[in-house]
N, C-alpha and C positions, 0 to 999 in steps of 0.2 A: 400717511404716508410711510415709506419701506423706513429697516432702519439702515444703518451706515452696513458695508458688505463688511463682513468679517476677513479678518486679515490675517492670513495662515504664518507659522514665526517657527521655526523649524526650534525643536528640543535641543537646551544645551543641554551633557553633557557634565561632569565636572570630572579636569581632567588630573590624569591618578600621578602624584608625587614619582619623582627619584629617591631611592638609596642613596643621603650625600653618604659618598667615602673623606672621610681626611683624616689622614698622616701626621697629625699634630696635635696635639693641644692646646687649652684655651690656656691664656694666663694673664697676667696681671701685672705690671715693675709696679715695687713697691719704692725704691729709691734707691742710692747710692750706693754703697759695703760704707760702711760710716764703725769706727773707735771714740773711746773717750776721750781721746786730745785730737784724734781726725777729720772731724767732718769731710774736706773739699775730697770728694774723688780721685780715687789713683790710678794716673795713668801708670802703666807698662805697655809701652814700645806704641804707640796713641792708643789704648786701648783702656776703654774705664768700666768696672767692675758696677757690677748693680744686684739690690737682690729681685729673685722672679719667685709669684706666684701661682703657683696651677692654678688650674680652675677644680679639672679632671682628667687626671692618669687616663690613656685607653688602656698602657699598656703594664697589666697584671694585676695582685691582690691590690683595694685598696679599703679594704675594710677597717686595721687600720688607723688606714695614716691619708683620713678626708680627703686632706686638704697639706701638700706639702709646698717645701720652698729650698731652692733651687739658688744660690751664687755662679750665676750667668758674664761671661768676661764677650764683651762684642768684640769682633772683627770692627776694624775704620771703615768709613762709611767707602765707600766706591765715588768719586770728584767726576763725575759726568760733565765732557765736557759740550754745553749749553749754545748755537745760534744764537748770534742776538739778536732779536727782532724786530727791524725799522717798520717802522710806517710807511704802507702802500707809498707812495708815488702816483696823484691824479694827473692820467695822462690830459694835455691840455685838450681840449673841446675846440678842431679845426672842421668847419662848415665855409661851402663855395658858392653862401649867397647872402644876402645880405636879411632885415625884415623888412617886410614894405605890411599897406595895410590897402586896401581898397575901398575905398573913397567913393564909387560912383562911377552911370554917364559921365560925357561931356556933356556942357549942360547950357543953351540961354535961357531970359527974361519963361518963353513961353516952348523953346524947340529940348531935345532929348536926341543928341547924335549916340544910338546904342553900339556903334562898335566905336568907339574909344573912349576908354577907358582911365578915369586918373586912380594914380597912386602914390600915396606921403611912401616914400624909402626912412626908413629907422636912423635917425642924426645928417639928414639931409636938412639945411636950414635957408639953403638961399639956392637961388636958380646955378647963378655959378656952379655951386656944388655938383648940381642935376643933370650937371652937360656930363661929368664923369660917364653917369647910366645909360645914354645911347646910348640905339644898337644892344641891350643888356637884351639877355632873353629874363622872360620870369616866368611863373609856374604858379598857376594856382591847382592847390594841391587841395579835394576834399574827398567825400564817402562818401558811395555810393548805396545798396540795401541790398542789393545782389553780386555777390562772388561771381569777377569777371576771372578769365587768366590766373583765376590764381590766388583773387586778395578783393579785398572792396575799393580799396583806395586806387582812384580817378586822379588824371593832371589834364591840366586844358595850357597849353601854350602859349606864349604870344614874346611882343617882345617890347623895349621904350622908343617913339617915338622922338620925341620934346619936351618940353622943357615947362611946363605947366602956372604960372607965377610967379610974385618971386621972392617965395616960403620956401623953394624943395619940393611942390609939386610936383611929377610928371604923367605925361600921356602916353598908354598908354593900344595898341591893337593887339587879337588874342586870334587864334585860329577858328572859333566858334565862338558869336557873345558871349559875354560874362552874362548868368541870372542874378535880376536885380538880388536873389538870394543872399551871393557871393555878396554886398556891398556890408562891410564895414568887418570882411577875413582878413586874416592872412594874407600875408600870397610870402612866394620868394623870386627875389629879382639874387638872380645867375651872376655870378661875376668875372663869366664869359659871354661873347669873342670879345678877349681884352687888346685892347689899342694901346696896352705899355713895348 
């Protein structure tokens, strides 16, 4: 058996580091200026003095003074007005359909009627409640294998015809008969055309 084909990889060259030029000296804050009697920081017009130790002084000869100490008076910090962050309000989700489920074909003990489909609408528990949905459009949205008109999603449209049973089921008729693969799948019962 032939071995795996060798994969050609590009050589990685090390990137050249750019020389960093800085116009400041690195330092360490040692603490506030203190005296024997007063250990609290002395404030002069809102400014607090403290000792600063500079690790490396790049400006001039430092052979005799490898570590230099300076007394620095800091300017008062500027207060920047910041906007209060409020939590983003969640937009109320509005949909123009009621969720439903495709139960199957209308049938008797021995016959099935594929031209009539049984649906269960969420929240509908009586035949009186189901009457409100009579005449409403029904959409069965499914996903196909091939892309058509820029999308893989397709829709089969139908209409609610009449109630079915006493527990809120309805009968619907679609332009084409629903395939048995859709049994148990969700559907959308639209809230139009409205009778209000």
